[in-house]
N, C-alpha and C positions, 0 to 999 in steps of 0.2 A: 297253103298247098297241101294236098292230101295224096298219099300214095298207099300202097297196100300194107306197109309196115310202120308208117309213122305219120304224124301230123306236125306241121311246122307252124309256128306262131311268129308274126312280125310285130315288133313293138313300135309304137309311135307315141309321141308325147306332145300334147298341146302346149303352145308357148306359154300360156297362162297357168300351167300346172304349178301349184304352190308347193314349196318344201316347208312342211310344218313341224316345228319341234313339239315333243310331248314328253311329259315325265309322269304321266298317270292316265288312268281311264276309269270311267264310271259307266255303268249301264245295267243291262239285265235282259229279261225276256219280254218281248212285245206281246200284246194280246193275241196276235196270230201265230206265236211260236217262233218268231225270228229272234236273233241275238242282236242287241244294240250295244254299241260301245261309243261313248263320248270321250274323245281324247282331249286332255287338258294340259296346260302348262301353268306352273305356279310362278308368280312374279311378286316381288315386294310391292306392297300397296303404294300408290302415288299419293303424295300429300294433297290436301285440298287447296292449300295456298303456299306460296313461297314469299319470303320477304328479303329484300336486299337493300342495304343502305346506299344512298346516292349522294353525290357531291352537291352541295348547295349552289355552287357557282354555275355548273352546267348540266346538272342532272345525270351525269355519267355514273355508272356503277362503281362503287368503291370496292366491293368484294362480291364474290359469288353469292347467289341466293341460298338461303337455308330455310328449312321448315321451322315454324314457331314451336316453342316448347309445348308439349301436350301431355296430359295425364293418361291419355288413351294408349293402350298397348299397340305396337305396330301390327299391321294386318297383312295378310297374304291375299293377293288377287288370284283366284283360280279361273283362268280364262279358257273356255272351251275352244279348241282350235279346229276340230272337225268331228263329225259323227259318222259312224258306219252302221249299216244294218245288213245282216246276212243270215243265211240259213245256218242251222246248227252244224250241218256237215261242213260247210265252208269255214265256219268259225273254228272247228277242230283242225281242219287242214291248215288254215292260216296260223293258228296257235302252234301247231307242231313245227311249221316252217320257221316261225319266229324263235322258238326254242332252239332249233337246229342252228340258226344263224347266231344266236347268242353264245352257244357252246363253241362254235367255230371262232368267234371273236375272242372268247376267253382263251382258247388254245393258242391263237396267234399272239396274244399278249404274253402268255407264259413263255413262248419261244423267244420273244424279244428280251426277256429278263436275263 
């Protein structure tokens, strides 16, 4: 809706809109000057296999499965959850909005202490 002194926006959300966790981002500048950001989430790496002892009589699990011993150090899976590409202007606007939201969240936490 448009009037002489304001513009109203109506938000809708598709049912399949995902809620994606993120604890980091990687990206940069595209060849045409856009800002790209690949948001990721770090997870402990999954074992290649699990082994669990079973009863000889009926094959039932005797205890929960565990990963076999390994000399390899544990690894972290960095899973890309989504990617965004935007103009530098929008990146600045969104970045400023995110910082404002983080500062407000910090202030609310301080009030609860």
